[in-house]
C-alpha positions in Angstrom: 0.0 0.0 0.0 1.1 3.6 -0.6 2.0 5.8 2.3 -1.4 7.6 2.5 -3.6 4.5 2.0 -4.7 3.2 5.4 -7.1 0.5 4.3 -7.2 -1.6 1.2 -9.8 -4.2 0.3 -8.8 -6.6 -2.5 -11.2 -8.9 -4.3 -13.3 -9.5 -1.1 -16.1 -12.1 -1.6 -18.1 -13.7 1.1 -20.3 -16.8 0.7 -22.8 -18.2 3.1 -24.6 -21.5 3.0 -28.4 -21.3 3.3 -30.6 -23.4 5.6 -29.5 -25.6 8.5 -25.9 -26.8 8.1 -26.2 -29.7 10.6 -28.9 -32.2 10.8 -29.6 -31.4 14.5 -28.0 -34.5 16.1 -24.5 -35.9 16.2 -25.7 -39.4 15.2 -27.4 -38.0 12.1 -24.4 -35.9 11.2 -22.2 -39.0 11.4 -24.7 -41.0 9.4 -24.8 -38.4 6.7 -21.0 -38.2 6.6 -20.8 -42.0 6.3 -23.1 -42.0 3.4 -21.1 -39.2 1.7 -17.7 -41.0 1.9 -19.3 -44.1 0.4 -20.7 -42.0 -2.5 -24.3 -42.5 -1.3 -27.2 -40.0 -1.4 -27.6 -37.8 1.7 -30.4 -39.6 3.7 -31.6 -36.3 5.2 -32.2 -34.4 2.0 -35.5 -32.6 1.8 -38.0 -33.9 -0.8 -37.1 -32.4 -4.2 -33.5 -31.5 -3.2 -30.5 -32.9 -5.1 -27.2 -34.0 -3.7 -25.2 -31.4 -5.8 -22.5 -29.9 -3.5 -20.7 -27.9 -6.2 -20.6 -24.3 -5.2 -21.3 -22.9 -8.6 -24.5 -24.8 -9.2 -25.9 -25.3 -5.8 -28.8 -23.3 -4.5 -27.6 -24.0 -1.0 -25.0 -21.2 -1.3 -25.3 -17.4 -1.7 -22.7 -14.8 -2.3 -23.2 -11.9 0.2 -20.3 -10.1 -1.4 -18.5 -10.5 -4.7 -15.2 -9.0 -5.8 -15.2 -5.8 -3.7 -12.2 -3.6 -4.3 -11.5 -0.1 -2.8 -8.9 1.9 -1.0 -9.3 4.5 1.8 -6.8 7.2 2.5 -5.8 8.5 5.9 -8.3 11.0 7.2 -11.0 10.1 4.6 -14.6 9.6 5.5 -16.1 6.9 3.3 -19.9 6.3 3.1 -21.0 2.8 2.3 -24.6 2.9 1.1 -27.1 0.5 -0.4 -30.5 -1.0 0.2 -31.2 -3.6 2.9 -29.5 -6.9 2.0 -26.9 -5.2 -0.3 -24.0 -6.5 1.8 -23.0 -3.4 3.8 -22.9 -5.0 7.3 -21.2 -8.1 5.9 -18.5 -5.9 4.5 -18.0 -4.0 7.7 -17.7 -7.3 9.7 -15.0 -8.4 7.3 -13.2 -5.1 7.6 -13.5 -5.3 11.4 -12.2 -8.9 11.4 -15.4 -10.2 13.0 -15.7 -12.7 10.1 -13.3 -13.8 7.4 -13.8 -13.4 3.7 -14.3 -16.4 1.5 -11.8 -15.0 -1.0 -9.7 -11.9 -1.0 -8.2 -9.9 1.9 -8.0 -6.6 3.8 -4.8 -4.7 4.5 -4.9 -2.0 7.2 -2.5 0.2 9.1 -3.3 0.8 12.7 -6.1 -0.1 15.1 -9.7 -0.4 14.1 -12.6 0.6 16.4 -16.0 -0.8 15.3 -19.6 -0.1 16.3 -21.6 -2.7 14.4 -24.6 -3.6 16.5 -26.4 -2.2 19.5 -24.7 -3.4 22.7 -21.9 -5.3 21.0 -19.3 -6.2 23.7 -21.6 -5.3 26.6 -22.5 -7.6 29.4 -26.1 -7.1 30.6 -25.3 -7.8 34.3 -22.4 -5.3 34.5 -22.9 -1.6 35.1 -22.3 1.0 32.5 -19.0 1.9 34.1 -17.8 -1.7 34.2 -18.9 -2.2 30.6 -16.9 0.8 29.5 -13.8 -1.0 30.8 -15.0 -4.3 29.2 -15.9 -2.8 25.8 -12.8 -0.7 25.8 -10.6 -3.8 26.4 -12.4 -5.6 23.6 -11.6 -2.7 21.3 -8.0 -2.8 22.3 -7.7 0.0 24.9 -5.5 -0.5 27.9 -6.9 0.0 31.4 -4.9 3.2 31.9 -6.1 4.6 28.6 -9.8 3.9 29.6 -9.3 5.4 33.1 -7.8 8.5 31.6 -10.7 9.0 29.3 -13.5 7.7 31.6 -15.0 11.1 32.5 -14.9 12.2 28.9 -16.7 9.1 27.7 -19.4 9.3 30.4 -20.0 13.0 29.7 -20.3 12.4 26.0 -22.7 9.4 26.4 -25.1 11.5 28.4 -26.0 8.6 30.7 -24.0 9.6 33.7 -27.0 9.3 36.0 -27.3 5.6 35.2 -23.6 4.8 34.8 -23.6 2.6 37.9 -26.8 0.7 36.9 -26.6 -2.7 35.1 -27.0 -2.1 31.4 -29.7 -4.7 31.1 -32.0 -1.9 32.4 -30.8 0.5 29.6 -32.9 1.4 26.6 -31.5 0.7 23.2 -30.8 4.4 22.8 -28.7 4.4 26.0 -26.9 1.3 24.8 -25.9 3.1 21.6 -24.9 6.3 23.4 -22.5 4.5 25.7 -21.1 2.2 23.0 -20.5 5.0 20.5 -18.8 7.1 23.3 -16.4 4.3 24.0 -15.6 3.6 20.3 -15.2 7.3 19.5 -12.7 8.0 22.3 -10.5 5.0 21.4 -7.3 6.3 19.8 -7.7 4.2 16.7 -6.7 5.0 13.2 -9.9 3.7 11.7 -13.5 4.0 13.1 -16.2 1.9 11.6 -19.8 2.8 12.3 -22.9 0.8 11.1 -26.5 2.0 11.1 -26.8 1.8 14.8 -26.9 5.6 15.2 -30.5 5.5 13.9 -31.5 4.2 17.3 -30.5 7.5 19.0 -32.5 10.6 19.0 -31.9 13.5 16.6 -29.8 15.5 19.1 -27.5 12.6 19.8 -27.2 11.7 16.0 -26.1 15.3 15.4 -23.6 15.1 18.3 -22.2 11.8 16.8 -21.9 13.2 13.3 -20.1 16.3 14.7 -17.7 14.0 16.7 -17.0 11.9 13.6 -16.3 15.1 11.7 -13.9 16.2 14.4 -12.2 12.7 14.3 -11.5 12.9 10.6 -10.7 16.6 10.1 -9.2 17.5 13.5 -7.4 14.2 14.4 -6.8 12.9 10.9 -8.4 9.5 11.5 -10.4 7.5 9.0 -14.1 6.8 9.3 -16.2 4.2 7.4 -19.9 5.1 7.8 -23.0 3.1 6.9 -26.4 4.8 7.0 -29.7 5.1 5.2 -29.8 8.8 6.1 -28.5 10.3 2.9 -28.4 13.8 4.3 -26.0 12.6 7.1 -23.9 10.7 4.5 -23.6 13.8 2.3 -22.8 16.1 5.2 -20.1 13.8 6.7 -18.5 11.8 3.9 -16.2 12.9 1.0 -16.5 9.7 -1.0 -18.9 6.8 -1.3 -19.4 3.2 -2.4 -22.8 2.0 -3.6 -23.5 -1.7 -3.0 -26.2 -3.7 -4.8 -26.7 -7.4 -4.4 -23.3 -7.8 -2.9 -21.5 -6.0 -5.7 -19.9 -2.5 -5.7 -21.8 -0.9 -8.6 -20.3 2.6 -8.1 -17.3 4.2 -6.3 -16.8 8.0 -6.4 -17.6 11.3 -4.7 -20.3 11.2 -2.1 -22.7 13.4 -4.2 -22.4 11.0 -7.2 -22.7 8.0 -4.9 -25.9 9.3 -3.3 -27.4 10.1 -6.7 -26.5 6.6 -8.0 -28.2 5.1 -4.9 -31.4 7.1 -5.4 -31.3 6.4 -9.1 -31.1 2.7 -8.6 -34.2 2.8 -6.4 -36.0 4.8 -9.1 -34.9 2.4 -11.9 -36.4 -0.4 -9.8 -39.7 1.5 -9.8 -39.9 3.0 -13.3 -37.3 1.1 -15.2 -36.3 4.0 -17.4 -35.1 7.6 -17.3 -35.4 9.9 -20.3 -35.1 13.7 -19.5 -35.8 14.8 -23.1 -39.1 16.6 -23.9 -40.6 17.7 -27.3 -43.2 20.6 -27.2 -44.0 20.9 -30.8 -47.2 18.9 -30.4 -47.8 19.7 -26.7 -51.5 20.0 -25.9 -51.0 23.2 -24.0 -48.7 24.8 -26.5 -49.8 28.2 -27.9 -48.5 29.0 -31.4 -46.5 32.3 -31.5 -43.5 33.8 -33.2 -41.5 33.0 -30.0 -41.7 29.2 -29.9 -40.3 26.7 -27.4 -39.3 23.6 -29.3 -37.9 21.1 -26.8 -36.0 20.7 -23.6 -33.5 18.5 -21.8 -33.4 18.1 -18.1 -30.2 17.2 -16.3 -29.4 16.1 -12.7 -25.8 16.5 -11.8 -24.8 16.6 -15.4 -26.8 13.5 -16.4 -29.9 13.4 -18.6 -32.7 12.5 -16.3 -36.3 12.9 -15.3 -35.3 12.4 -11.7 -34.0 15.2 -9.6 -32.4 14.7 -6.1 -32.5 17.2 -3.3 -29.3 19.2 -3.2 -28.3 18.2 -6.8 -27.5 20.5 -9.7 -30.7 21.1 -11.6 -30.1 22.2 -15.2 -32.9 22.8 -17.8 -31.7 23.3 -21.4 -34.4 24.9 -23.6 -34.4 25.0 -27.4 -36.4 27.8 -29.0 -36.9 29.8 -32.1 -37.6 33.5 -32.7 -38.8 35.4 -35.7 -36.6 38.5 -34.8 -33.9 39.9 -32.6 -34.9 41.3 -29.2 -32.9 42.5 -26.2 -35.4 42.4 -23.2 -36.3 38.8 -23.3 -37.8 36.8 -20.5 -37.2 33.1 -19.8 -38.8 31.5 -16.8 -40.2 28.5 -15.1 -42.7 27.6 -12.4 -42.3 24.3 -10.5 -45.5 22.7 -9.0 -46.2 19.5 -7.1 -48.7 16.8 -8.1 -51.5 18.9 -6.6 -50.5 21.8 -8.8 -49.3 23.9 -5.8 -46.5 26.1 -7.0 -43.3 26.3 -4.9 -40.7 27.8 -7.2 -41.3 30.7 -9.6 -38.2 31.9 -11.4 -37.2 34.0 -14.4 -34.2 36.1 -15.4 -35.7 39.3 -14.0 -35.7 37.8 -10.5 -31.9 37.6 -10.6 -31.4 40.9 -12.4 -30.3 39.3 -15.6 -31.1 40.7 -19.1 -31.1 38.1 -21.9 -30.6 38.9 -25.6 -32.3 36.8 -28.2 -31.2 36.6 -31.9 -33.5 35.8 -34.8 -33.6 32.0 -35.5 -32.9 29.1 -33.3 -31.3 29.4 -29.9 -30.7 27.7 -26.6 -31.5 28.9 -23.0 -30.2 27.5 -19.8 -31.8 27.6 -16.3 -29.5 26.3 -13.7 -30.0 25.8 -9.9 -26.8 24.8 -8.3 -28.5 23.1 -5.3 -32.0 22.1 -5.8 -33.9 23.0 -2.6 -37.1 21.1 -2.6 -37.1 17.8 -0.7 -40.6 16.4 -0.5 -40.5 13.3 -2.7 -43.3 13.6 -5.3 -44.0 14.0 -8.9 -43.4 17.7 -10.0 -44.4 19.7 -13.1 -42.7 22.6 -14.8 -44.5 25.4 -16.6 -42.4 27.2 -19.1 -42.4 30.9 -20.2 -40.6 32.6 -23.1 -41.1 36.0 -24.7 -40.1 39.6 -25.1 -42.2 41.3 -22.3 -44.8 42.3 -24.8 -47.8 40.5 -26.2 -45.5 38.1 -28.1 -44.8 35.2 -25.7 -45.4 31.6 -25.2 -46.5 29.7 -22.0 -46.6 25.9 -21.9 -48.5 24.6 -18.8 -47.2 21.2 -17.4 -44.5 21.0 -20.1 -42.1 18.8 -18.1 -42.8 16.2 -15.5 -40.1 14.9 -13.2 -39.7 12.9 -10.0 -38.1 14.4 -7.0 -36.3 12.2 -4.5 -34.6 13.5 -1.4 -34.6 14.5 2.2 -34.7 17.8 4.1 -30.9 18.5 4.0 -31.6 22.2 4.9 -33.4 21.4 8.2 -36.3 23.7 7.3 -38.9 21.0 7.8 -41.2 22.4 5.1 -41.4 22.9 1.4 -40.1 26.2 0.1 -42.3 29.0 -1.3 -41.9 31.7 -3.9 -39.5 33.7 -1.7 -36.9 31.0 -2.5 -35.7 32.7 -5.6 -34.8 35.8 -3.6 -33.0 33.9 -0.8 -31.0 31.6 -3.1 -30.6 33.9 -6.1 -26.8 33.4 -6.1 -27.4 29.7 -6.9 -29.4 30.4 -10.0 -28.2 31.3 -13.5 -30.2 31.9 -16.7 -28.5 32.3 -20.0 -29.3 32.2 -23.8 -27.0 31.7 -26.8 
């Protein structure tokens, strides 16, 4: 590994056998083994099963992971995302050395602290204080190291009132608070955190994310983070890996990874993404000398009819004009499926004058960070003209799907004042 690479996964695959491996009794296991070495049929096969033990053809085996390769640099925060059953937890267990891969291997430099499941390493009969020492020892901390950080760990966990109470009386949230506090204060080079933070309340999740940010940026430690909260992933991570059915289908920046994850879910529902629209025969099109011909919708640079919260929204409009004019207007209104408008935007709102030449042209409307977050089907009304009687409006010209979460913390949809607040993130041009 190069100097700056702290973790490297090479061709990791993990295979599990389905069903019950043993027969349930030693005598039956011995009987089955005796039949096997004599080349006889397994006497305990279920009706309809075959005696095929070859890995490639047997339905008794499943690949939880296949050929996973990636590298993580020192101080990097890597998000591992995917749907349930994609292989995220299996990968973390292999990286944490909880289980061994079937093929491939992992190279690391330094200690690894893992928080994989609620209460991992805790003994229910011991108090919170005793479990700090126990869990810290499991994670590789010395007794002196734990004692030195004991007050800091207890204070961060927020369960000081119950620290001398057996943890079997703790709620799952208290478990997580204490377990994360121990793992976060271990002086490890790599911190691995699974979805367990979802058990905690919003305040504690925010506290944990802040701590992980401090760990990576302030202390130069590496964090591997698994979560279904895409807003948390985008705020914390610099890069991401998207897993689908045990395979790494995408590796790149966190923005691209989150978009790829959302897009895979949308593909599963709709099975196609287009992003190209023709208005020449649109039912709401009004013929005029300023005509909108077609449009292309882009999300983060990719043609799409799916937009993600926080992504770059770009609308490319093709038009024709019968003459030159210098005080043109180009605008859109974005409405939800109930035809309630949330964004109204044209070049005048941002103090931009557009010039239009006779003939065909192209207009661009770009929003650097798309602010709406309520997942729904949305419609775009288009407007193009010269501020006089010659203009064209197309109602419900473009339909797109919005997928996302409230990354701005507003807790509501935005209204028409949005274009004034975020005007620096908008550009409208024509050529």
